[in-house]
C-alpha positions as CSV (number, residue, x, y, z in Angstrom):
1,X,-32.3,84.6,-66.7
2,X,-34.6,81.6,-66.4
3,X,-32.1,79.5,-68.4
4,X,-29.3,80.7,-66.2
5,X,-31.2,79.9,-63.0
6,X,-32.0,76.5,-64.3
7,X,-28.3,75.8,-65.0
8,X,-27.3,77.2,-61.6
9,X,-29.9,75.1,-59.9
10,X,-28.8,72.0,-61.8
11,X,-25.2,72.7,-60.9
12,X,-26.2,73.0,-57.2
13,X,-28.2,69.8,-57.4
14,X,-25.2,68.0,-59.0
15,X,-22.9,69.4,-56.3
16,X,-25.3,68.3,-53.5
17,X,-25.6,64.8,-55.1
18,X,-21.8,64.6,-55.4
19,X,-21.4,65.7,-51.8
20,X,-24.1,63.2,-50.7
21,X,-22.3,60.5,-52.6
22,X,-19.0,61.5,-50.9
23,X,-20.8,61.4,-47.5
24,X,-22.1,57.9,-48.3
25,X,-18.7,56.7,-49.2
26,X,-17.2,58.2,-46.0
27,X,-19.9,56.5,-44.0
28,X,-19.2,53.2,-45.8
29,X,-15.5,53.7,-45.1
30,X,-16.2,54.5,-41.5
31,X,-18.3,51.4,-41.1
32,X,-15.6,49.3,-42.7
33,X,-13.0,50.9,-40.4
34,X,-15.2,50.2,-37.4
35,X,-15.6,46.6,-38.6
36,X,-11.8,46.3,-39.0
37,X,-11.2,47.8,-35.6
38,X,-13.7,45.3,-34.1
39,X,-11.9,42.4,-35.9
40,X,-8.5,43.7,-34.7
41,X,-9.8,43.9,-31.1
42,X,-11.1,40.3,-31.5
43,X,-7.8,39.1,-32.9
44,X,-5.9,40.9,-30.1
45,X,-8.1,39.3,-27.5
46,X,-7.6,35.9,-29.2
47,X,-3.8,36.5,-29.3
48,X,-3.9,37.5,-25.6
49,X,-5.8,34.4,-24.7
50,X,-3.4,32.3,-26.8
51,X,-0.4,33.9,-25.1
52,X,-1.9,33.2,-21.7
53,X,-2.6,29.7,-22.7
54,X,1.0,29.3,-24.0
55,X,2.3,30.7,-20.7
56,X,0.1,28.3,-18.7
57,X,1.3,25.4,-20.9
58,X,4.9,26.5,-20.3
59,X,4.4,26.6,-16.6
60,X,2.7,23.2,-16.7
61,X,5.5,21.7,-18.8
62,X,8.1,23.1,-16.4
63,X,6.1,21.7,-13.4
64,X,5.8,18.3,-15.2
65,X,9.5,18.4,-16.0
66,X,10.4,19.1,-12.4
67,X,8.1,16.3,-11.3
68,X,9.7,13.9,-13.8
69,X,13.2,14.9,-12.6
70,X,12.1,14.3,-9.0
71,X,10.5,10.9,-9.9
72,X,13.7,9.9,-11.7
73,X,15.8,10.9,-8.7
74,X,13.4,9.1,-6.4
75,X,13.4,5.9,-8.5
76,X,17.1,6.0,-8.7
77,X,17.3,6.3,-4.9
78,X,14.8,3.5,-4.5
79,X,16.6,1.3,-7.0
80,X,19.9,1.9,-5.2
81,X,18.3,1.0,-1.9
82,X,16.8,-2.2,-3.3
83,X,20.2,-3.2,-4.6
84,X,21.7,-2.5,-1.2
85,X,18.9,-4.5,0.5
86,X,19.5,-7.5,-1.8
87,X,23.3,-7.3,-1.2
88,X,22.8,-7.1,2.6
89,X,20.6,-10.2,2.5
90,X,23.2,-12.0,0.4
91,X,26.0,-11.0,2.8
92,X,24.0,-12.1,5.8
93,X,23.4,-15.6,4.2
94,X,27.1,-15.9,3.3
95,X,28.1,-14.9,6.8
96,X,25.8,-17.5,8.3
97,X,27.0,-20.1,5.9
98,X,30.6,-19.5,7.1
99,X,29.6,-19.4,10.7
100,X,27.7,-22.8,10.6
101,X,30.0,-24.6,8.2
102,X,31.9,-26.4,11.0
103,X,28.9,-27.0,13.3
104,X,27.4,-30.4,12.9
105,X,23.8,-30.5,11.9
106,X,21.1,-32.2,13.9
107,X,20.0,-35.7,13.3
108,X,17.6,-35.7,10.4
109,X,15.3,-38.4,9.2
110,X,16.2,-37.5,5.6
111,X,18.8,-35.1,4.1
112,X,17.5,-31.9,2.6
113,X,18.8,-32.7,-0.9
114,X,16.5,-35.8,-1.0
115,X,13.4,-33.6,-0.6
116,X,13.2,-32.1,-4.0
117,X,9.5,-31.6,-4.9
118,X,8.5,-33.1,-1.5
119,X,8.7,-30.2,1.0
120,X,5.5,-28.7,2.4
121,X,4.5,-25.1,1.9
122,X,5.4,-22.8,4.8
123,X,1.8,-21.4,4.5
124,X,-1.2,-22.3,2.4
125,X,-1.9,-19.5,0.0
126,X,-1.6,-18.2,-3.5
127,X,1.8,-17.3,-4.9
128,X,1.6,-13.7,-6.0
129,X,5.3,-13.1,-6.9
130,X,7.3,-15.9,-8.4
131,X,11.0,-16.7,-8.3
132,X,13.0,-14.7,-10.9
133,X,10.3,-12.1,-11.6
134,X,11.5,-8.5,-11.9
135,X,10.7,-5.8,-9.4
136,X,11.7,-2.2,-8.8
137,X,12.6,0.0,-11.7
138,X,15.8,-1.8,-12.7
139,X,16.9,-5.4,-13.5
140,X,16.5,-6.8,-10.0
141,X,14.9,-10.2,-9.9
142,X,13.2,-11.9,-6.9
143,X,15.3,-14.5,-5.1
144,X,12.2,-16.2,-3.6
145,X,8.4,-16.2,-3.7
146,X,5.6,-14.1,-2.1
147,X,2.6,-16.0,-0.7
148,X,-0.7,-14.2,-0.1
149,X,-2.1,-15.1,3.3
150,X,-4.0,-13.2,6.1
151,X,-2.0,-11.4,8.7
152,X,-1.1,-13.5,11.7
153,X,-1.1,-16.8,9.8
154,X,1.3,-19.3,11.4
155,X,4.4,-19.9,9.3
156,X,5.8,-23.4,9.5
157,X,9.3,-24.7,9.0
158,X,9.6,-26.8,5.9
159,X,12.3,-29.2,7.2
160,X,14.1,-29.9,10.4
161,X,17.0,-27.6,11.2
162,X,18.4,-24.9,13.5
163,X,17.3,-21.2,13.5
164,X,20.4,-19.2,12.7
165,X,18.8,-15.8,12.4
166,X,15.7,-14.3,13.9
167,X,15.6,-10.5,13.7
168,X,14.6,-7.5,11.5
169,X,16.4,-6.9,8.3
170,X,15.8,-4.0,5.9
171,X,14.1,-5.1,2.8
172,X,12.7,-8.3,4.3
173,X,11.2,-7.1,7.6
174,X,11.2,-9.6,10.4
175,X,13.1,-12.5,9.1
176,X,13.8,-16.1,10.2
177,X,16.5,-18.2,8.7
178,X,16.7,-21.9,9.3
179,X,19.8,-24.0,8.5
180,X,19.0,-27.5,7.3
181,X,22.5,-28.7,6.8
182,X,24.4,-29.6,3.6
183,X,24.5,-25.8,2.9
184,X,20.7,-25.5,2.6
185,X,18.8,-22.8,4.3
186,X,15.1,-21.6,4.2
187,X,14.2,-17.9,4.8
188,X,10.8,-16.7,6.0
189,X,10.4,-12.9,5.7
190,X,7.8,-10.1,6.0
191,X,6.6,-11.5,9.3
192,X,4.4,-9.9,11.9
193,X,6.0,-11.7,14.8
194,X,8.8,-14.2,15.4
195,X,8.2,-17.4,17.3
196,X,11.8,-18.8,17.4
197,X,15.1,-17.4,18.4
198,X,18.5,-18.0,17.0
199,X,19.9,-21.3,18.2
200,X,16.5,-23.0,18.5
201,X,16.0,-26.4,16.8
202,X,12.9,-26.9,14.8
203,X,11.1,-29.8,13.1
204,X,9.0,-29.9,10.0
205,X,5.7,-28.1,10.7
206,X,7.0,-26.2,13.8
207,X,5.8,-22.5,13.8
208,X,8.7,-20.2,13.3
209,X,6.7,-16.9,12.9
210,X,3.4,-15.3,12.0
211,X,2.9,-13.6,8.6
212,X,2.6,-9.9,8.3
213,X,2.5,-7.4,5.4
214,X,4.7,-7.6,2.2
215,X,5.3,-3.9,1.9
216,X,9.0,-4.5,2.7
217,X,9.2,-6.6,-0.4
218,X,7.3,-4.6,-3.0
219,X,10.3,-2.5,-3.9
220,X,8.2,0.7,-3.6
221,X,6.7,0.0,-7.0
222,X,4.3,2.7,-8.2
223,X,0.6,2.1,-7.8
224,X,1.2,-1.0,-5.7
225,X,-0.2,-1.3,-2.2
226,X,1.2,-3.4,0.6
227,X,-0.7,-6.6,1.1
228,X,-0.9,-9.3,3.7
229,X,1.4,-12.3,3.0
230,X,4.9,-13.7,3.6
231,X,8.1,-14.0,1.7
232,X,10.0,-17.3,1.3
233,X,13.4,-18.4,0.0
234,X,15.5,-21.5,-0.3
235,X,19.3,-21.1,-0.6
236,X,22.1,-23.5,-1.2
237,X,25.6,-22.3,-0.2
238,X,24.1,-18.8,-0.5
239,X,22.7,-19.2,-4.0
240,X,19.0,-18.7,-4.3
241,X,17.0,-21.7,-5.5
242,X,13.6,-21.8,-7.1
243,X,11.2,-22.8,-4.3
244,X,8.7,-24.2,-6.8
245,X,11.1,-27.0,-7.5
246,X,11.3,-28.0,-3.9
247,X,7.8,-27.6,-2.7
248,X,5.2,-30.3,-3.1
249,X,2.4,-27.7,-3.9
C-alpha cells in the first residue's frame, strides 16, 4: 500500500508538473499574442498615418497642379497681352510715319543721322534694361532702354523736332513721340506727366515730360516690382534702333 501510494503520489506530481508546464506555455503564448497584437496595432496606426500622409500629399499635389495650370494660363495671357502691346506701339509708329511723311521738318542745325554717338541722354541715370534684352515669358525683346531715375525727373528732348504723339498707350504708359525728320523718331515712355502736346515743336534739352514708374514696361515678370524710371526708344522708319549707339553717355 505504501508503494502504491508512492506511485500514485508521484503520478499526481508528474501530472501537476505537466499541467504547470502547459500553463507556462499558454502564458508564454498569450504574452506573445499580446505582443503581436500590440505590434499589429502599431503597424495599423503607422499605416493609417501613412495613408493620411498620402492623402494629404495627393491633395497638395492636386492643389499645386491647379496652381501651375493657373500660372501657365496667366503667363500665356500676359505674354499675349505683351505681344499685343508691342504690335500696337509698332502700328502707332508706322501710322505716325505715314502721317508725317509729306510734312516738311523744321529747320535743324544738323540732321539727325549726323548725330550718331553725340545725342544727350533724355535723363541722367543708370540703364537697368538694355536694348534687345528679353522680357516676359516668351521671346519678346526690348525695343528700347529703361533708365532708373526718381519720379518727377524732367525728361528732355534729345534733338530738335515736332511732338507727334502725347498721350497714354497701353504697355508704355504716358508716352511722348518726337519726330526729328529723315524718318527718325524718339519715344519717351513710363511718364508721370506730359509737358508737350502733339504739334508742339521742341529743341534739344526742352522738357517733354516728367518720369514716373516703369511698371507698365516690366511685362508683369514674377518677383519684379515696379520701380521709378523712364523708357526710351529711337526708331528709324518704324524700326527700333539701339539707343546706346546714338547717345553720347
